[in-house]
C-alpha positions in Angstrom: -127.4 15.2 -7.6 -129.4 12.3 -9.3 -131.7 10.2 -7.4 -130.6 6.7 -7.2 -133.0 5.2 -9.9 -131.7 7.8 -12.4 -128.0 6.7 -11.6 -129.0 3.1 -12.3 -130.5 4.2 -15.6 -127.4 6.3 -16.7 -125.2 3.4 -15.9 -127.1 1.0 -18.1 -126.3 2.9 -21.2 -124.6 0.1 -23.2 -127.6 -1.1 -25.0 -128.9 2.4 -26.1 -125.3 3.2 -27.4 -125.0 -0.2 -29.2 -128.4 0.9 -31.1 -126.0 2.9 -33.6 -122.7 2.0 -35.3 -119.5 2.3 -33.3 -119.0 6.0 -34.2 -117.0 9.2 -33.8 -119.2 11.2 -31.6 -116.9 12.0 -28.6 -116.1 15.5 -29.1 -119.8 16.5 -30.0 -121.0 14.7 -26.8 -118.5 16.1 -24.2 -119.1 19.4 -22.5 -117.6 22.5 -24.1 -113.8 22.9 -23.8 -113.7 19.2 -22.8 -111.2 17.0 -24.8 -109.8 13.3 -24.6 -106.1 13.8 -23.4 -103.7 12.5 -25.5 -100.8 12.3 -23.0 -100.6 10.5 -19.6 -98.2 12.7 -18.5 -100.4 14.9 -16.3 -101.4 11.9 -14.3 -98.2 9.9 -13.6 -97.8 11.3 -10.5 -101.0 9.9 -9.3 -99.9 6.3 -10.3 -96.6 6.6 -8.5 -98.3 8.0 -5.3 -101.4 6.0 -5.1 -100.1 2.5 -4.5 -101.1 1.4 -1.0 -103.3 -1.9 -0.3 -106.4 -1.8 -2.7 -108.8 -1.6 0.1 -107.6 1.4 1.7 -108.3 5.2 0.8 -104.6 5.5 -0.3 -105.5 3.3 -3.3 -108.1 6.0 -4.5 -105.9 9.1 -4.6 -102.4 10.3 -3.9 -100.9 10.2 -0.5 -98.9 13.5 -0.8 -101.4 15.7 0.6 -101.3 17.3 4.1 -105.1 16.4 5.0 -107.8 14.4 3.9 -111.8 14.4 4.3 -114.3 11.9 3.5 -117.5 13.6 2.0 -120.7 11.4 2.6 -123.1 11.1 -0.1 -126.6 12.0 1.3 -129.4 9.2 1.5 -132.9 10.1 0.6 -136.3 10.3 2.2 -138.5 10.9 -0.8 -136.8 13.8 -2.7 -135.2 15.1 0.3 -131.5 14.4 1.0 -130.5 13.0 4.6 -127.3 13.3 6.1 -125.7 10.3 7.7 -125.4 11.9 11.1 -129.3 12.3 10.9 -129.8 8.6 10.1 -127.5 7.9 13.2 -129.7 9.9 15.4 -132.8 8.0 14.3 -131.0 4.5 15.2 -128.9 5.7 18.2 -125.7 4.5 16.2 -122.3 6.4 16.5 -121.1 9.0 14.0 -117.4 8.4 13.3 -115.0 8.6 10.3 -115.1 5.0 9.1 -118.9 4.6 9.9 -120.8 2.4 7.4 -124.4 3.3 6.0 -125.7 -0.2 6.7 -124.5 0.0 10.1 -125.8 3.5 11.0 -129.1 2.8 9.2 -129.5 -0.6 10.9 -130.1 -2.6 8.0 -128.2 -5.6 7.0 -124.9 -5.6 5.3 -125.2 -5.6 1.4 -125.4 -3.0 -1.1 -129.1 -4.0 -2.4 -130.6 -3.4 1.3 -132.7 -0.5 1.6 -134.0 1.6 4.8 -137.6 1.4 5.3 -137.9 5.2 5.1 -136.2 5.8 2.0 -133.1 5.3 -0.2 -129.7 4.6 0.5 -127.1 7.0 -0.6 -125.8 6.8 -4.4 -122.5 5.1 -5.1 -120.0 6.6 -7.5 -121.6 10.1 -7.7 -120.7 12.7 -4.9 -121.9 16.5 -4.3 -119.6 17.7 -7.2 -121.5 21.2 -7.4 -121.0 21.9 -3.8 -117.3 20.7 -3.8 -116.4 22.7 -7.1 -117.8 25.8 -5.2 -115.6 25.0 -2.1 -112.3 23.9 -4.0 -112.4 26.9 -6.6 -110.8 29.0 -3.7 -107.8 26.7 -3.3 -106.3 26.5 -6.7 -104.5 28.9 -8.9 -105.3 26.9 -12.1 -109.0 27.3 -12.8 -108.3 27.5 -16.5 -107.4 23.9 -16.9 -108.0 20.7 -15.0 -107.9 17.1 -15.5 -110.6 14.5 -15.2 -110.8 10.7 -14.8 -113.6 8.7 -16.1 -113.7 4.7 -15.1 -113.4 3.2 -18.3 -115.9 0.3 -17.5 -118.9 2.3 -18.0 -121.4 0.9 -20.6 -121.2 2.7 -23.7 -117.8 4.0 -23.6 -116.7 1.0 -25.6 -118.7 2.2 -28.7 -116.4 5.1 -29.1 -113.3 4.2 -31.2 -111.5 7.5 -30.2 -111.2 6.1 -26.6 -109.7 2.8 -27.8 -106.1 4.3 -27.6 -106.8 7.1 -25.0 -104.4 7.3 -21.9 -105.4 5.6 -19.0 -104.9 6.1 -15.6 -104.1 2.9 -13.6 -104.7 2.8 -10.0 -104.7 -0.5 -7.9 -108.3 -1.2 -8.5 -109.4 0.5 -11.8 -108.2 2.2 -15.0 -109.6 5.7 -15.8 -109.8 7.6 -19.2 -108.1 10.8 -19.1 -109.8 14.1 -19.9 -108.8 17.6 -19.9 -110.8 20.8 -19.9 -111.9 24.0 -18.1 -112.5 24.2 -14.2 -116.2 24.6 -14.9 -116.5 21.4 -17.0 -116.0 19.4 -14.0 -119.7 20.0 -12.9 -121.0 20.2 -16.6 -119.4 16.8 -17.4 -121.7 14.8 -15.4 -124.9 16.6 -16.9 -123.7 16.2 -20.6 -126.1 13.1 -21.0 -125.5 9.6 -22.0 -123.0 8.0 -21.9 -121.2 10.6 -19.7 -121.4 10.4 -15.9 -119.7 12.6 -13.3 -115.8 12.0 -13.3 -114.5 9.8 -10.9 -111.2 11.7 -10.5 -110.4 15.3 -10.8 -107.7 17.7 -10.1 -106.5 21.4 -11.1 -103.1 21.6 -12.8 -101.3 23.1 -9.9 -102.4 19.7 -8.0 -103.4 21.9 -5.0 -106.0 19.3 -4.2 -107.4 15.9 -5.6 -111.0 14.5 -5.7 -111.9 10.7 -5.9 -115.2 9.0 -6.1 -115.1 5.3 -6.5 -118.1 3.8 -8.3 -118.8 1.3 -5.5 -118.6 3.8 -2.8 -121.2 6.2 -1.1 -118.5 8.5 -0.1 -116.1 10.9 -1.9 -112.5 11.6 -0.8 -110.6 14.6 -0.9 -106.9 15.4 -0.5 -105.5 18.9 -0.1 -104.0 21.4 2.3 -105.0 21.6 5.7 -106.8 24.8 5.0 -108.5 23.3 2.1 -109.7 20.3 4.0 -110.8 22.5 7.0 -113.0 24.3 4.6 -114.6 21.2 3.3 -115.2 19.8 7.0 -116.8 23.1 8.0 -119.0 23.7 4.9 -122.7 23.5 5.5 -123.2 22.3 1.9 -121.7 18.8 2.4 -121.2 16.3 5.2 -117.7 15.4 6.1 -115.2 13.9 8.5 -111.5 13.6 8.5 -109.8 10.7 6.6 -106.6 9.1 6.3 -104.8 7.3 3.4 -104.5 4.3 5.7 -108.2 4.2 6.5 -109.9 0.8 5.3 -112.6 0.9 3.0 -116.1 -1.1 3.1 -118.8 -2.0 5.8 -116.1 -4.1 7.7 -114.3 -0.8 8.4 -117.0 0.2 10.8 -116.1 -1.6 13.9 -118.0 0.6 16.3 -121.6 0.2 15.1 -123.0 -3.3 15.1 -124.2 -5.2 12.3 -127.8 -6.0 11.7 -128.9 -9.4 11.1 -131.0 -10.3 8.0 -134.7 -10.0 8.8 -134.4 -8.2 12.0 -135.3 -4.9 10.5 
């Protein structure tokens, strides 16, 4: 997983992309086997089943699964990842499914506030490699999968092939739809500018669904109870149970108190 400063650099690619002409280089830049989808059909089920209030988990992924998990992106102390539960133990805060990083880190609410000991979790980029490894066992469609990339990333507007590309439209954002082999999910985010890890990804058999919003430091997964139990018990990731009705944002943490500015 990229460190926070690397992610900020990757998300500021519009100036670099605009240095050249608005050209035709999508196919060459994408990982092997990945292509821009020419049909929104594989994603219509998502739009129909993700229609809840925009500030709930149900706006990020379909509400058709038996169980859900919230996977927490790690914070960093130097180059070492730090779990949210570890941070909470330092501040004597409570670990629970709706916890907010600012609250457990005892820093003022707001995305720019950093803990004194290190860096806050990266938003918009979850532990893809670990999740790919876990989820591979819970689908029979490892040959092909679908991926959605937020269409607001800088640099994407320089590719004319994407102008007419199908969009997945959820309550808060639109995503360009791609298809490719299962292993391309992890490779997608390592393909280099302007590509970033997909925000949405799921197998053709719809056995599970993964959603990482660009502004959230958590990734949400829907699947069978057995699938979600595997995520919750995996040592490679930190996760807790979730629900499509769970609210999003710092204010969702009503258990841990907020910290006033200047008190840290």
